[in-house]
C-alpha positions as CSV (number, residue, x, y, z in Angstrom):
1,X,-3.5,-10.2,-14.3
2,X,-3.9,-7.6,-11.8
3,X,-3.8,-3.8,-11.6
4,X,-2.1,-1.6,-8.7
5,X,-3.2,1.7,-7.3
6,X,-0.4,3.4,-5.3
7,X,-1.8,6.3,-3.6
8,X,1.3,8.9,-3.4
9,X,-0.6,12.4,-2.6
10,X,0.1,12.4,1.2
11,X,2.4,14.8,3.3
12,X,4.7,12.5,5.3
13,X,4.5,15.0,7.8
14,X,6.1,12.5,10.5
15,X,8.9,12.2,8.2
16,X,10.1,15.9,9.1
17,X,10.5,17.0,5.4
18,X,9.2,20.1,3.7
19,X,8.2,17.9,0.7
20,X,6.3,14.8,-0.2
21,X,8.3,12.1,1.5
22,X,7.8,9.7,-1.5
23,X,9.9,12.0,-3.5
24,X,12.7,11.8,-1.1
25,X,15.9,9.8,-2.8
26,X,16.9,6.6,-2.1
27,X,20.2,5.7,-4.1
28,X,19.5,8.5,-6.1
29,X,16.3,8.1,-7.2
30,X,12.9,9.1,-5.4
31,X,11.2,6.6,-3.3
32,X,8.4,6.6,-5.5
33,X,10.5,5.2,-8.2
34,X,11.6,2.2,-6.7
35,X,8.1,1.6,-5.4
36,X,6.7,1.7,-8.9
37,X,9.6,0.0,-10.6
38,X,8.6,-3.1,-8.6
39,X,5.5,-3.6,-10.2
40,X,6.7,-2.4,-13.3
41,X,9.0,-5.6,-13.1
42,X,6.5,-8.1,-12.1
43,X,4.6,-10.4,-14.9
44,X,1.5,-10.4,-13.3
45,X,1.0,-6.6,-13.1
46,X,-1.0,-5.3,-16.1
47,X,-1.2,-1.9,-15.2
48,X,0.0,1.1,-12.2
49,X,-2.1,4.1,-11.1
50,X,-1.2,6.6,-8.7
51,X,-3.2,9.0,-7.1
52,X,-0.8,12.3,-6.5
53,X,-1.0,16.0,-5.5
54,X,-2.0,18.0,-8.3
55,X,1.1,20.0,-8.3
56,X,3.2,17.0,-8.2
57,X,1.3,15.1,-11.4
58,X,3.5,16.8,-13.9
59,X,6.8,15.8,-12.1
60,X,5.9,12.5,-11.6
61,X,4.5,12.2,-15.2
62,X,8.3,13.0,-16.4
63,X,9.8,10.7,-13.5
64,X,7.7,7.7,-14.4
65,X,7.7,8.3,-18.5
66,X,9.7,5.2,-19.1
67,X,7.4,2.9,-16.9
68,X,5.2,1.4,-19.6
69,X,2.7,-0.2,-16.9
70,X,2.2,3.4,-15.6
71,X,-1.5,4.1,-17.4
72,X,-2.6,6.9,-15.3
73,X,-1.9,9.6,-12.7
74,X,-5.3,11.3,-11.1
75,X,-5.5,13.5,-8.3
76,X,-5.7,12.7,-4.6
77,X,-8.0,13.5,-1.9
78,X,-7.5,14.8,1.5
79,X,-7.3,11.3,3.0
80,X,-5.9,8.3,1.6
81,X,-9.2,6.4,1.2
82,X,-10.7,9.4,-0.9
83,X,-7.5,8.9,-3.1
84,X,-7.9,5.7,-3.6
85,X,-11.5,5.6,-4.7
86,X,-11.0,8.4,-6.9
87,X,-8.8,6.3,-8.7
88,X,-10.5,2.7,-8.2
89,X,-13.8,4.3,-9.7
90,X,-12.1,5.5,-12.7
91,X,-9.9,2.6,-13.8
92,X,-11.0,0.0,-16.6
93,X,-12.4,-3.0,-14.8
94,X,-10.4,-5.5,-14.1
95,X,-10.1,-8.8,-12.4
96,X,-7.9,-8.4,-9.3
97,X,-6.7,-4.8,-7.9
98,X,-4.2,-4.2,-5.6
99,X,-3.7,-1.6,-3.5
100,X,0.1,-0.7,-2.3
101,X,1.9,2.4,-0.1
102,X,3.9,4.7,-2.2
103,X,6.3,4.6,0.7
104,X,6.5,0.7,0.8
105,X,9.3,0.2,-1.7
106,X,10.5,-3.2,-0.7
107,X,8.0,-5.8,-1.3
108,X,9.3,-8.8,-2.8
109,X,8.2,-10.5,-6.1
110,X,7.4,-13.4,-3.8
111,X,5.3,-12.0,-2.1
112,X,3.2,-10.4,-5.0
113,X,3.1,-13.8,-6.2
114,X,1.7,-15.8,-3.5
115,X,-0.8,-12.7,-3.2
116,X,-1.8,-12.9,-6.6
117,X,-2.3,-16.4,-6.3
118,X,-4.5,-16.5,-3.2
119,X,-6.4,-13.7,-4.2
120,X,-7.7,-15.7,-7.3
121,X,-9.0,-18.1,-4.8
122,X,-10.4,-16.0,-1.8
123,X,-11.0,-12.5,-3.5
124,X,-9.7,-10.6,-0.3
125,X,-5.9,-11.2,0.9
126,X,-3.6,-8.8,2.4
127,X,-0.2,-8.9,2.9
128,X,1.3,-9.0,6.9
129,X,3.9,-10.1,9.2
130,X,3.5,-11.9,12.8
131,X,4.1,-9.4,15.3
132,X,7.6,-9.9,17.4
133,X,6.8,-8.1,20.5
134,X,4.4,-8.4,23.4
135,X,1.6,-5.8,22.4
136,X,-0.5,-4.4,25.8
137,X,-3.6,-2.5,25.9
138,X,-2.9,0.4,27.8
139,X,-5.4,3.3,29.0
140,X,-4.3,6.2,31.1
141,X,-1.0,4.7,31.3
142,X,-2.0,1.9,32.9
143,X,-2.3,-1.7,31.4
144,X,-5.8,-3.2,30.7
145,X,-4.5,-6.6,29.6
146,X,-1.7,-8.5,27.5
147,X,-2.8,-9.7,24.0
148,X,-2.2,-12.8,22.6
149,X,0.7,-12.0,20.6
150,X,0.4,-15.5,18.4
151,X,-2.9,-14.2,17.3
152,X,-1.4,-10.8,16.4
153,X,-0.5,-9.8,12.8
154,X,1.4,-6.7,11.7
155,X,-0.6,-5.7,8.5
156,X,1.5,-4.2,5.6
157,X,0.5,-3.5,1.7
158,X,-0.3,-4.7,-0.7
159,X,-3.9,-5.5,0.1
160,X,-5.5,-7.3,-3.0
161,X,-9.0,-8.1,-3.8
162,X,-11.7,-8.9,-6.3
163,X,-12.3,-5.4,-8.1
164,X,-16.0,-5.6,-7.8
165,X,-15.9,-6.8,-4.1
166,X,-13.5,-3.7,-3.6
167,X,-15.4,-1.5,-5.5
168,X,-18.6,-2.5,-3.6
169,X,-16.8,-1.7,-0.6
170,X,-15.5,1.4,-1.0
171,X,-19.2,2.5,-2.7
172,X,-20.5,1.4,0.8
173,X,-18.1,3.3,2.7
174,X,-19.0,6.2,0.9
175,X,-22.6,6.1,1.4
176,X,-22.2,5.3,5.1
177,X,-19.4,8.2,5.5
178,X,-17.3,5.5,7.2
179,X,-13.4,6.3,7.2
180,X,-11.6,3.1,7.6
181,X,-7.7,2.3,8.4
182,X,-7.0,0.3,5.5
183,X,-8.5,-1.0,2.7
184,X,-9.0,-4.5,4.3
185,X,-11.6,-2.7,7.0
186,X,-13.8,-1.5,4.3
187,X,-14.1,-5.1,2.8
188,X,-14.9,-6.3,6.6
189,X,-17.6,-4.0,6.9
190,X,-19.7,-6.0,4.3
191,X,-19.3,-8.9,6.0
192,X,-16.8,-10.6,4.0
193,X,-13.8,-12.7,4.9
194,X,-10.1,-11.4,4.4
195,X,-7.2,-13.8,4.4
196,X,-3.8,-13.2,5.3
197,X,-0.3,-14.2,3.7
198,X,2.9,-13.8,5.2
199,X,5.3,-11.4,3.9
200,X,8.6,-10.4,5.1
201,X,10.1,-8.0,7.6
202,X,11.8,-5.8,4.9
203,X,8.5,-4.6,3.3
204,X,8.6,-1.5,5.8
205,X,6.8,1.9,5.3
206,X,9.1,4.6,5.4
207,X,7.6,7.1,7.9
208,X,9.9,8.6,10.2
209,X,13.6,9.9,9.2
210,X,14.8,6.6,11.0
211,X,13.5,4.6,8.6
212,X,15.5,5.7,6.1
213,X,18.5,4.0,7.7
214,X,16.6,1.0,7.8
215,X,16.1,1.5,3.9
216,X,19.4,1.9,3.1
217,X,20.2,-1.7,5.0
218,X,17.6,-3.3,3.4
219,X,18.9,-1.9,0.0
220,X,23.0,-3.1,0.8
221,X,21.4,-6.4,1.8
222,X,19.7,-6.8,-1.6
223,X,22.8,-5.2,-3.4
224,X,20.6,-2.4,-4.8
């Protein structure tokens, strides 16, 4: 079984909303409700913990009161990494811990199953999809080089790890005052290998207003 940490303490400025983007509604329910519901229904998930803004904790507790796997909602930090670490160091020890974006409500159960199975074998595994577009490195509006698209992957969440490995990675980052771009980058710093499993392109992160249109299309496709 695994435990999942969902950081939900961000402000979502790029969404152009006056409130936390994960509280915006899709099909009559806040985005965070849809995200948590995925893990509530996953047979391999034992517990869900969230990091939230202090002033939103009471609201989230009420919103998620019927989700039996939600075991705690803790105060988040000024950065995503600090929010996750605050939860990670305060949850019961488990076998596998996943970290998932609160604004990514369309991860499939198939992806979760493959990720869970792979982590039991490899200890550090993340979800991703192959890059579709040509990617170029640019400096001062001039192309420096074209990257090999076949070797490039667009990283998603969940990112899944052996509990002790991820905890050690976060402790080392704190000690070195290192701020990473994702959980995998903290594990990579320890010299550990991180594997990739292929997810799907529906597993988008809702970041800008345009993403809400894509979300509606995905929900329509899935009959939600």
